[in-house]
C-alpha positions as CSV (number, residue, x, y, z in Angstrom):
1,N,21.9,-9.9,-14.2
2,E,24.5,-12.7,-13.0
3,E,27.1,-13.6,-15.3
4,G,26.2,-16.4,-17.4
5,T,22.5,-15.4,-18.2
6,E,20.2,-13.4,-20.1
7,T,17.2,-11.8,-20.1
8,S,16.1,-10.0,-23.0
9,V,14.2,-7.0,-23.2
10,E,10.8,-8.1,-24.1
11,E,11.2,-11.0,-20.8
12,S,12.2,-8.4,-18.6
13,T,9.7,-6.0,-19.5
14,E,6.9,-8.3,-18.8
15,T,6.6,-8.3,-15.1
16,L,6.8,-4.7,-14.7
17,P,3.6,-3.5,-13.5
18,P,1.6,-1.0,-15.9
19,V,3.2,2.4,-16.2
20,D,0.0,4.2,-15.3
21,E,-0.5,1.4,-11.7
22,K,-1.2,3.6,-9.0
23,V,0.9,1.4,-6.1
24,V,0.1,1.7,-2.5
25,Y,2.0,0.2,0.1
26,L,-0.1,0.0,3.4
27,T,1.6,-0.4,6.5
28,F,0.1,-0.9,10.5
29,D,2.5,0.3,13.2
30,D,2.2,-0.8,16.8
31,G,0.2,-3.6,17.1
32,P,-0.4,-6.0,16.8
33,S,-3.7,-4.9,19.2
34,K,-6.0,-7.4,21.1
35,K,-8.9,-5.0,20.3
36,Y,-8.6,-4.0,16.7
37,T,-5.8,-6.3,14.4
38,E,-7.6,-9.0,13.7
39,T,-10.4,-7.2,12.7
40,I,-8.8,-5.1,10.4
41,L,-7.1,-8.4,9.5
42,D,-10.8,-9.4,8.3
43,I,-11.6,-6.1,6.5
44,L,-8.4,-6.5,4.4
45,N,-9.6,-10.3,3.3
46,A,-12.9,-8.7,2.2
47,H,-10.8,-6.3,0.2
48,E,-8.4,-8.8,-1.0
49,I,-5.7,-6.7,0.4
50,K,-2.1,-7.6,1.6
51,A,0.0,-5.3,4.0
52,T,2.7,-4.6,5.9
53,F,2.5,-4.8,9.8
54,F,5.5,-3.4,11.6
55,V,5.1,-4.6,15.3
56,I,6.3,-4.0,18.5
57,G,7.9,-7.3,19.9
58,Q,6.7,-7.1,23.5
59,N,2.7,-6.6,21.5
60,A,3.9,-10.1,19.6
61,K,4.6,-11.9,22.6
62,N,1.2,-10.9,24.4
63,Y,-0.5,-12.1,21.4
64,P,0.9,-14.3,19.2
65,S,-1.5,-16.1,17.6
66,I,-2.4,-12.6,16.0
67,V,1.4,-12.7,14.6
68,R,1.4,-15.9,13.3
69,R,-2.3,-15.1,11.9
70,I,-0.6,-12.1,9.8
71,V,2.0,-14.0,8.3
72,D,0.0,-17.2,7.3
73,E,-2.9,-14.5,5.7
74,G,0.1,-13.7,2.9
75,H,1.1,-9.5,4.6
76,A,4.4,-8.8,5.3
77,L,5.9,-8.5,8.7
78,G,8.3,-6.1,10.5
79,C,10.4,-4.8,13.0
80,H,9.1,-1.7,15.1
81,S,11.7,-2.1,17.8
82,M,11.0,-4.3,21.0
83,T,9.6,-1.4,23.4
84,H,9.2,1.2,21.5
85,D,10.4,3.5,24.1
86,I,11.4,6.1,22.6
87,K,13.4,7.8,25.0
88,R,15.5,4.8,25.8
89,I,16.5,3.1,22.4
90,Y,17.9,5.5,20.5
91,K,20.8,6.6,23.4
92,S,23.2,4.4,21.6
93,V,23.8,2.0,18.9
94,E,24.2,-0.9,21.7
95,R,20.9,0.0,23.0
96,F,18.8,-0.6,19.6
97,K,20.9,-3.5,18.9
98,S,19.3,-5.6,21.8
99,E,15.7,-3.6,20.9
100,I,16.4,-5.7,17.4
101,D,18.0,-8.7,19.5
102,D,14.7,-8.9,21.5
103,W,12.5,-8.6,18.7
104,E,14.1,-11.5,16.7
105,E,14.0,-13.8,19.2
106,T,10.7,-13.2,20.4
107,I,9.5,-13.7,16.4
108,N,11.6,-16.2,15.5
109,N,10.1,-18.1,18.9
110,I,6.5,-17.5,17.6
111,L,7.1,-18.3,13.9
112,G,9.9,-20.7,13.8
113,D,12.1,-18.3,12.0
114,L,12.2,-15.3,11.0
115,P,10.6,-13.4,8.4
116,P,11.8,-14.0,4.4
117,K,13.0,-9.9,4.1
118,K,13.9,-7.7,6.8
119,L,11.5,-4.6,7.2
120,I,12.1,-2.4,9.8
121,R,10.4,1.3,10.9
122,L,12.4,3.2,13.5
123,P,9.5,4.0,16.4
124,G,8.5,8.0,15.8
125,G,10.8,7.7,12.3
126,S,14.4,7.7,11.3
127,T,14.5,11.5,12.2
128,T,13.2,10.7,16.1
129,A,16.7,8.7,16.0
130,S,18.8,12.2,15.9
131,R,16.3,13.6,18.1
132,Y,16.2,11.6,20.9
133,G,20.1,10.8,20.8
134,D,23.2,11.8,19.3
135,C,23.7,8.6,17.6
136,G,20.7,8.7,15.1
137,E,23.3,8.3,12.2
138,E,25.3,5.7,13.5
139,I,22.3,3.6,14.2
140,I,20.9,3.7,10.9
141,S,24.2,2.9,9.5
142,Y,24.1,-0.1,12.1
143,I,20.6,-1.3,10.5
144,K,21.5,-1.1,7.4
145,E,24.2,-3.5,7.7
146,R,22.6,-5.9,9.4
147,G,20.6,-6.1,6.5
148,Y,17.3,-4.3,7.3
149,Y,15.6,-2.2,5.0
150,I,14.1,1.1,6.5
151,Y,10.7,2.5,6.1
152,D,9.5,5.8,7.0
153,W,6.4,7.0,5.6
154,S,5.1,9.3,2.1
155,A,1.2,9.4,3.2
156,A,-0.5,8.9,6.3
157,N,-4.6,9.4,7.8
158,G,-2.7,11.4,10.7
159,D,-4.6,9.2,13.5
160,K,-1.7,10.2,15.6
161,W,-0.9,13.7,14.7
162,E,-4.2,16.3,14.1
163,G,-2.2,19.6,13.5
164,A,-3.9,19.7,10.2
165,R,-7.1,18.6,11.6
166,R,-9.7,21.5,11.0
167,E,-11.4,23.8,14.0
168,D,-15.2,21.8,12.5
169,E,-14.3,18.7,11.7
170,S,-14.8,15.2,13.3
171,I,-11.4,13.2,13.5
172,D,-13.3,10.5,11.5
173,D,-14.1,13.4,8.4
174,Y,-10.1,14.5,9.1
175,L,-8.5,10.8,8.9
176,R,-10.7,10.3,5.9
177,R,-9.7,13.3,4.6
178,M,-6.2,13.0,5.3
179,I,-5.7,9.6,4.2
180,I,-7.5,10.5,0.7
181,E,-5.0,13.8,0.2
182,T,-2.3,12.3,1.4
183,T,-2.2,8.9,-1.1
184,E,-3.2,11.2,-3.8
185,S,-0.6,13.8,-4.0
186,C,2.2,11.1,-3.3
187,I,1.0,9.7,-6.3
188,K,0.7,12.7,-8.5
189,R,4.2,13.5,-7.4
190,G,5.6,10.1,-8.3
191,K,9.5,10.8,-6.7
192,K,9.0,8.0,-4.1
193,P,6.9,5.3,-3.0
194,C,3.9,6.0,-1.9
195,V,4.0,4.0,1.9
196,V,1.1,5.0,3.7
197,L,1.1,5.2,7.7
198,V,-2.2,4.0,9.6
199,H,-1.7,2.8,13.4
200,D,-3.8,-0.8,14.0
201,S,-4.0,0.4,18.0
202,S,-6.1,3.3,16.8
203,Y,-9.6,3.1,17.4
204,D,-10.0,6.1,15.0
205,T,-8.3,3.9,12.2
206,F,-10.5,0.8,12.9
207,L,-13.6,3.0,12.5
208,M,-12.5,4.3,9.3
209,I,-10.4,1.9,7.7
210,D,-12.9,-0.3,5.7
211,W,-14.3,2.9,4.0
212,A,-10.6,4.1,3.4
213,L,-10.1,1.1,1.3
214,T,-13.4,0.7,-0.5
215,E,-12.7,4.5,-1.6
216,L,-8.9,3.7,-2.8
217,Q,-9.7,1.0,-4.6
218,K,-12.4,2.8,-6.3
219,R,-10.0,5.1,-7.4
220,G,-7.7,2.9,-9.0
221,Y,-5.3,2.2,-6.6
222,V,-3.4,-1.3,-6.3
223,F,-2.0,-2.6,-3.1
224,K,1.2,-4.3,-2.1
225,T,3.6,-5.0,0.6
226,L,7.0,-3.9,1.4
227,Y,8.1,-8.1,0.5
228,E,7.8,-6.3,-3.0
229,L,9.4,-3.2,-2.8
230,D,13.5,-3.3,-2.1
231,E,14.3,-0.1,-1.4
232,S,14.6,1.5,1.6
233,F,12.3,4.6,2.0
234,I,13.4,7.0,4.8
235,F,13.3,10.8,5.5
């Protein structure tokens, strides 16, 4: 607490979630997509779920009305770089700095301001910065110094990676199985936030997301945005 303020134990516990609450932070990468994002927003509204959208700046520039809708409907908005050009953006801190600068300028032009909290997901995840350049740790340090919370993920439906897909399994069955299995595994371990990665640029995710949200809600999961998680989560 700040000096001169007091908070009783009784008051502080009132704001805490129930100990058995199963919180999921649902995140969408790579949008906004002209084909899928708005229908996904309709589905989220129908389920009364708020999510976090990590948008690519170039896509945001192409579809500013979708960005405005994401924010107007109470979802969180985060940075997913300006170009998502993995082979270029991790070559230097200055290169990545320009990606954030361009992204912020784009979002500011669309919304008239930046989001209330700085969220970022590095394209490919935080470990990719070191695989495609020799200054990954410096880039992450710079991002933190700039005031961003960095988020990887701890669960996913695997819509960009099909390594765990069984030989006789359809893509739809695979994505449905993975989002349930990875989410439940994350919750059971309970040592890190359950940040679920899907892509609103993916046709296959578009087809299964309504089913997935129905099933997860049936199992008692509660959905929150990353605005409500005051810590980074990186691999």
